C-alpha positions in Angstrom: 1.4 3.2 11.0 1.9 4.1 7.3 5.4 3.6 5.8 6.3 4.8 2.3 8.6 3.5 -0.3 9.1 6.3 -2.9 10.9 6.7 -6.2 10.3 7.4 -9.8 8.9 4.8 -12.2 11.3 1.9 -12.9 13.5 2.5 -9.8 12.7 -0.8 -8.1 9.9 0.1 -5.6 7.9 -3.1 -6.3 11.0 -5.3 -5.8 11.6 -3.6 -2.4 7.9 -4.0 -1.5 7.9 -7.7 -2.5 11.1 -8.4 -0.6 9.7 -6.7 2.5 6.3 -8.5 2.5 7.9 -11.9 1.9 10.3 -11.3 4.7 7.7 -10.0 7.1 5.2 -12.8 6.6 7.6 -15.2 8.3 7.3 -13.3 11.6 3.7 -12.1 11.5 1.0 -13.9 13.5 -2.0 -12.4 11.6 -2.9 -12.0 7.9 -1.3 -9.9 5.2 -2.9 -8.4 2.0 -1.1 -7.1 -1.0 -3.0 -4.7 -3.2 -1.7 -4.3 -6.8 -2.7 -3.0 -10.2 -2.5 -6.5 -11.7 -2.0 -10.2 -10.7 1.4 -10.1 -12.3 3.4 -10.6 -9.1 1.2 -13.5 -7.8 4.0 -16.1 -8.1 6.6 -13.8 -6.4 4.5 -13.6 -3.2 4.5 -16.2 -0.4 1.3 -18.2 -0.6 0.2 -16.9 2.8 -0.2 -13.4 1.4 -3.5 -12.5 -0.2 -3.0 -10.7 -3.5 -5.9 -8.4 -4.7 -5.9 -6.9 -8.2 -7.6 -3.6 -7.4 -8.1 -2.7 -11.0 -10.8 -5.4 -11.2 -13.0 -3.4 -8.8 -13.5 -0.1 -10.8 -12.1 2.3 -8.1 -12.4 5.8 -9.5 -11.4 8.0 -6.7 -9.7 8.2 -3.3 -12.9 7.9 -1.3 -13.8 4.7 -3.0 -10.3 3.4 -2.4 -10.5 4.1 1.3 -13.9 2.4 1.4 -12.4 -0.6 -0.4 -9.5 -1.0 2.1 -11.8 -0.6 5.1 -14.1 -3.2 3.5 -11.2 -5.6 3.3 -10.3 -4.9 6.9 -14.0 -5.5 8.0 -13.8 -9.0 6.5 -10.6 -10.0 8.2 -10.2 -9.3 11.9 -6.8 -10.9 11.9 -5.3 -8.5 9.3 -2.0 -7.1 10.5 -0.5 -5.5 7.4 -1.6 -4.2 4.0 0.9 -3.6 1.2 -0.1 -1.1 -1.4 1.8 -1.2 -4.7 1.5 1.7 -7.2 -0.8 3.7 -4.8 -1.6 6.6 -7.2 -2.6 4.1 -9.9 -4.7 1.8 -7.8 -6.4 4.7 -6.0 -6.9 6.6 -9.2 -5.4 9.9 -7.9 -2.7 12.3 -9.1 0.1 13.8 -7.0 -2.2 16.5 -5.6 -4.3 13.8 -3.9 -1.5 12.0 -2.2 -1.4 13.9 1.1 -5.2 13.7 1.8 -5.2 10.0 0.8 -2.2 9.1 3.0 -3.9 11.0 5.8 -7.1 9.0 5.4 -5.1 5.7 5.3 -3.3 6.7 8.4 -6.6 7.2 10.2 -7.7 3.8 9.1 -4.4 2.4 10.3 -4.8 3.9 13.7 -8.5 2.9 14.0 -8.1 -0.7 13.0 -4.4 -1.3 14.1 -3.4 -2.4 10.6 0.0 -1.3 9.3 0.3 0.0 5.7 3.4 -0.2 3.6 2.9 1.8 0.4 4.9 2.4 -2.8 4.5 5.8 -4.3 5.7 6.8 -7.7 7.2 10.2 -7.0 10.7 11.6 -6.9 11.9 11.5 -3.3 12.7 15.2 -3.6 9.1 16.0 -4.4 7.6 14.2 -1.5 5.4 16.7 0.5 6.8 17.7 3.8 3.8 16.2 5.6 4.9 12.7 4.4 8.7 12.9 4.8 8.7 11.2 8.2 6.8 8.2 6.8 9.4 7.4 4.1 11.4 4.2 4.9 13.1 3.9 1.5 13.7 6.5 -1.2 14.9 5.1 -4.5 
């Protein structure tokens, strides 16, 4: 399952994502990974959550990003959830690449039974129709 938190820059998507992951970790049996563009939020996350600064890994396109997340999954068979903050920045895509990337992430989710909660910097009115059903919060 892929869930989206959408809104323009500065609307509070990261806060919503952080609150959600810190709440969910209390009821999850498996592991949780939080992918971000920096390590800035390290002290805001519960210590059971693994924070990965994606920018340290030179991801230059969506295919590399999908390979990166499947590599993480391959190393952790107890992984239940992945939180992706600033998706377009960490995957190095523009708004035209959002639908194909979310489609690939959804395939990964179904194949490996890992839930993805993703923040996308985009006005909620501009979300492509293919993704509207995935939106859980629009800011």
